C-alpha positions in Angstrom: 0.0 0.0 0.0 1.3 3.5 -0.8 1.1 6.1 1.9 1.4 9.8 1.1 1.8 13.0 3.0 1.8 16.7 2.2 4.0 18.3 4.9 4.0 22.1 5.4 7.6 23.2 6.1 8.6 25.4 8.9 11.8 27.5 9.1 13.0 26.8 5.6 12.9 28.3 2.1 10.9 25.3 0.9 7.2 25.6 1.6 5.9 22.0 1.4 6.9 18.4 0.8 5.0 15.7 -0.9 6.3 12.3 0.1 5.1 8.8 -0.7 6.3 5.4 0.4 5.3 1.8 -0.2 4.4 0.1 3.2 5.2 -3.3 1.8 8.8 -2.6 0.6 9.4 0.4 3.0 10.8 2.4 0.1 10.2 6.0 -0.9 8.2 6.0 -4.2 7.7 9.7 -4.8 9.1 13.0 -3.5 8.6 16.6 -4.4 9.4 19.9 -2.7 7.8 23.3 -3.4 10.3 26.1 -3.0 13.9 25.8 -1.9 17.1 25.5 -3.9 16.1 23.7 -7.1 19.4 22.0 -7.9 19.9 20.8 -4.3 16.4 19.4 -4.1 16.8 17.6 -7.4 19.9 16.0 -5.9 18.1 15.0 -2.7 15.3 13.5 -4.8 17.7 11.4 -6.8 19.4 10.2 -3.6 16.3 9.2 -1.7 13.9 7.7 -4.3 13.7 3.9 -3.9 15.6 4.0 -0.6 14.4 2.6 2.7 12.4 5.3 4.5 14.0 4.6 7.9 17.5 4.9 6.4 16.6 8.2 4.8 15.1 9.5 8.0 18.2 8.7 10.0 20.5 10.2 7.4 18.6 13.5 7.2 17.4 14.1 10.8 18.9 17.1 12.6 20.7 18.6 9.6 20.8 22.4 9.9 21.0 25.2 7.3 23.3 27.9 8.4 22.0 29.5 11.6 18.5 28.0 11.2 17.4 25.3 13.6 16.3 23.1 10.6 16.8 22.6 6.9 15.1 21.1 3.9 16.6 17.6 4.7 15.6 17.9 8.3 12.0 18.8 7.2 12.0 15.6 5.1 12.8 13.6 8.2 9.9 15.4 10.0 7.6 14.6 7.1 8.7 11.0 7.4 7.9 10.9 11.1 4.4 12.4 10.4 3.8 10.0 7.6 4.8 6.9 9.6 2.5 8.1 12.5 -0.6 8.2 10.3 
C-alpha cells in the first residue's frame, strides 16, 4: 500500500513536501518539494527515491541550514515521522 503526506515546512525556504512510500517494501516511491534550492532538491530526490524510508530519516534528521534550527533535509525527516505516525 502506498502512503502519502503533504508536509508544510517550517523555518526553511521550501514551503511544502509531498512524500510517498510503499508500506510493503518500506521504500520511498515519490518525492517533491515546493520552493527551496532547485538543484539541491533535485539531488536530494535522486538520492532518496527507492531507498528505505527509515534509512533516509536517520541520514537527514537534525541537519541544519546555516544558523537555522532546521533545513530542507531535516524537514524531510519530520515529514517521514508524520507519515509513519498516520
